[in-house]
C-alpha positions as CSV (number, residue, x, y, z in Angstrom):
1,M,8.9,7.8,-6.0
2,N,10.6,4.5,-5.0
3,L,8.0,2.0,-3.6
4,T,8.5,-1.8,-4.2
5,L,5.8,-4.3,-4.5
6,T,6.8,-8.0,-3.9
7,E,5.6,-10.7,-6.3
8,S,3.2,-11.9,-3.7
9,A,1.6,-8.3,-3.4
10,S,1.5,-7.9,-7.1
11,S,-0.3,-11.1,-7.6
12,K,-2.8,-10.4,-4.8
13,I,-3.6,-7.0,-6.3
14,T,-4.1,-8.5,-9.7
15,E,-6.4,-11.0,-8.1
16,L,-8.4,-8.4,-6.3
17,I,-9.0,-6.4,-9.4
18,L,-9.9,-9.3,-11.5
19,E,-12.7,-10.1,-8.9
20,E,-14.1,-6.7,-9.3
21,N,-14.4,-7.3,-13.2
22,N,-13.6,-3.7,-13.9
23,P,-10.4,-2.9,-15.7
24,S,-10.4,0.7,-14.6
25,I,-9.9,-0.2,-11.0
26,R,-6.6,0.0,-9.3
27,L,-5.3,-0.4,-5.7
28,R,-4.8,2.9,-3.9
29,M,-2.4,2.9,-1.1
30,F,-2.4,5.8,1.4
31,V,-1.3,7.1,4.8
32,Q,-3.5,8.8,7.2
33,G,-3.4,10.2,10.7
34,G,-4.5,7.8,13.4
35,G,-3.7,4.4,14.6
36,C,-1.9,3.4,17.8
37,S,1.5,4.7,16.4
38,G,0.4,8.0,15.0
39,M,-0.2,7.2,11.3
40,S,-1.8,4.4,9.6
41,Y,-1.6,2.6,6.3
42,G,-4.8,2.2,4.2
43,F,-5.8,0.5,1.0
44,T,-8.8,0.9,-1.1
45,L,-9.8,0.2,-4.7
46,D,-10.2,3.3,-6.8
47,E,-11.3,4.0,-10.5
48,I,-10.0,7.7,-10.5
49,Q,-6.3,8.6,-10.8
50,N,-5.8,12.3,-9.6
51,E,-3.3,14.6,-11.2
52,D,-0.9,14.4,-8.3
53,D,-1.1,10.6,-8.0
54,W,2.1,8.5,-8.3
55,V,1.4,5.4,-10.4
56,I,3.7,2.5,-9.2
57,E,3.9,-0.2,-11.8
58,S,4.7,-3.8,-10.9
59,G,4.1,-6.8,-13.2
60,S,0.8,-6.5,-14.9
61,T,-0.7,-4.2,-12.1
62,S,-0.2,-0.8,-10.8
63,V,-0.8,1.1,-7.5
64,L,-1.9,4.7,-6.9
65,V,-0.3,6.7,-4.2
66,D,-1.2,10.3,-3.5
67,S,1.5,12.9,-3.3
68,M,1.0,13.5,0.5
69,S,1.3,9.7,1.3
70,A,4.3,9.4,-1.1
71,Q,6.6,11.2,1.3
72,Y,5.8,8.6,4.0
73,L,6.1,5.6,1.7
74,E,9.4,6.4,0.0
75,H,11.6,3.1,-0.2
76,A,8.8,1.1,1.5
77,V,8.3,-2.6,0.5
78,V,4.8,-3.9,0.2
79,D,4.2,-7.6,0.7
80,F,1.2,-9.8,0.9
81,K,1.2,-12.4,3.6
82,D,-1.2,-15.4,4.2
83,D,-0.1,-17.1,7.3
84,L,-1.3,-18.1,10.9
85,E,-2.0,-14.4,11.5
86,G,-4.3,-14.1,8.6
87,S,-4.2,-12.6,5.2
88,R,-2.8,-9.0,4.8
89,F,-0.8,-6.6,3.1
90,S,2.4,-6.0,5.1
91,I,4.6,-2.9,4.8
92,T,8.3,-2.6,5.6
93,N,8.9,1.1,5.8
94,P,12.5,2.4,6.5
95,Q,11.0,5.8,7.5
96,A,9.1,4.4,10.5
97,K,10.8,5.0,13.7
98,T,8.2,3.0,15.7
99,T,5.5,0.6,14.7
100,C,2.5,-1.0,16.4
101,G,2.4,-4.7,17.0
102,C,-0.1,-5.4,14.3
103,G,2.1,-3.5,11.7
104,S,-0.8,-1.3,10.3
105,S,0.5,1.9,11.8
106,F,3.7,3.8,12.4
107,N,5.3,6.9,13.6
108,P,7.8,8.7,11.2
109,H,9.3,10.9,14.1
């Protein structure tokens, strides 16, 4: 799987994990049905790595992506932005045919 984390995203993930004070925790990124454009991105902290998970290494951190979500995230770039719109992970996804205004959902068709 080819998923890119920017330096800003990697730094924020490392910061979130350090705040949890649990070295077993990793960030899980996933895609689920719903959202104003059809599918939405989600993030959660997870201690469990499933057999079918992809592990995306970036710097000193890694991200888990389940095999179903991986097909929708191939070649995506994950960034972390902290600007006037707030603090958030931002995804640039070449598979998204349409996206919503907030950037948290997309339609791959």
